[in-house]
C-alpha positions in Angstrom: 11.4 -2.3 9.6 10.7 0.0 6.6 7.0 0.3 7.7 8.0 3.0 10.2 9.4 5.2 7.5 6.3 4.5 5.3 4.0 5.4 8.2 5.8 8.7 8.8 5.6 9.6 5.1 1.9 8.7 4.9 1.2 10.9 7.9 3.2 13.8 6.4 1.2 13.6 3.2 -2.1 13.4 5.1 -1.1 16.4 7.2 -0.4 18.5 4.1 -3.8 17.5 2.6 -5.6 18.3 5.8 -3.9 21.7 6.0 -4.9 22.5 2.4 -8.5 21.9 3.3 -8.4 23.4 6.8 -9.4 20.1 8.4 -8.7 19.4 12.0 -9.8 15.8 12.6 -8.5 12.7 10.8 -10.9 9.8 10.9 -9.4 7.3 8.5 -6.8 6.6 5.9 -7.3 4.1 3.0 -4.2 2.8 1.4 -3.7 0.7 -1.7 -0.7 -1.7 -1.1 0.7 -4.1 -3.7 1.7 -7.5 -2.7 5.2 -7.1 -4.1 5.9 -4.1 -1.8 6.4 -6.6 1.1 4.7 -4.3 3.6 3.5 -6.1 6.6 0.0 -4.7 7.3 0.1 -5.4 11.0 3.5 -3.7 11.3 2.3 -0.6 9.3 -0.8 -0.4 11.5 1.3 -0.7 14.7 3.8 2.0 13.5 0.9 4.4 12.7 -0.5 3.8 16.2 2.9 4.6 17.7 3.5 7.8 15.8 -0.1 9.1 16.4 -0.2 8.3 20.1 -0.9 11.5 22.1 -1.5 13.5 19.0 -4.6 14.9 17.4 -4.4 11.9 15.0 -4.6 9.2 17.7 -7.3 6.6 16.9 -7.1 7.1 13.2 -8.5 4.0 11.3 -6.2 2.5 8.7 -7.8 0.5 5.9 -5.6 -1.4 3.5 -6.6 -2.7 0.1 -4.2 -5.4 -1.0 -3.4 -5.6 -4.7 -2.2 -9.0 -5.9 1.0 -9.5 -7.8 0.0 -10.1 -11.4 2.3 -10.8 -14.3 2.0 -10.8 -18.1 4.1 -13.0 -20.3 5.9 -11.0 -22.9 5.9 -13.9 -25.3 2.3 -15.2 -25.2 0.5 -12.3 -23.4 -0.9 -14.7 -20.7 -1.8 -12.8 -17.5 -1.5 -14.8 -14.2 -1.1 -14.4 -10.5 2.6 -14.7 -9.5 2.9 -16.9 -6.4 5.9 -17.5 -4.3 8.0 -15.2 -6.4 7.7 -17.7 -9.3 8.1 -15.4 -12.3 7.4 -18.1 -14.9 4.5 -18.0 -17.3 1.8 -20.5 -16.3 1.0 -21.1 -20.0 4.3 -21.3 -22.0 6.9 -21.4 -19.1 8.7 -18.3 -20.4 10.7 -16.3 -17.9 10.1 -13.1 -19.9 7.5 -11.6 -17.5 6.5 -8.1 -16.8 4.5 -7.2 -13.6 1.2 -5.4 -14.3 0.1 -5.1 -10.7 1.4 -5.6 -7.2 3.9 -2.8 -6.8 1.3 -0.1 -5.9 1.6 2.0 -2.7 -0.6 5.1 -2.5 -3.1 6.8 -0.4 -6.5 6.2 -2.0 -8.5 8.4 0.3 -8.6 10.1 3.7 -11.7 10.8 5.7 -11.5 14.1 7.6 -13.8 16.3 9.5 
């Protein structure tokens, strides 16, 4: 379950930001997560709940914005949603595909007090 490591890293980053602003209360974290990262949202939420239990961060709200996996054909420049790991152009059937979204994983914003 790589979600636990991700949750720990997210909390470390958030703590650093909070320290830099002198904030004491964490209200929410908004993440942007690409479909291709294979992160299970419920597992990530559960892991965050576990590591924040009995800490000042307990009860933090986690919001996740899912970014779809989108590919672009190198040959015909067609952009399309990649479904079921089918990296084949929907227009010309080329396998020369680059991903243009879906690999993202970052903290978009945190709400603090």
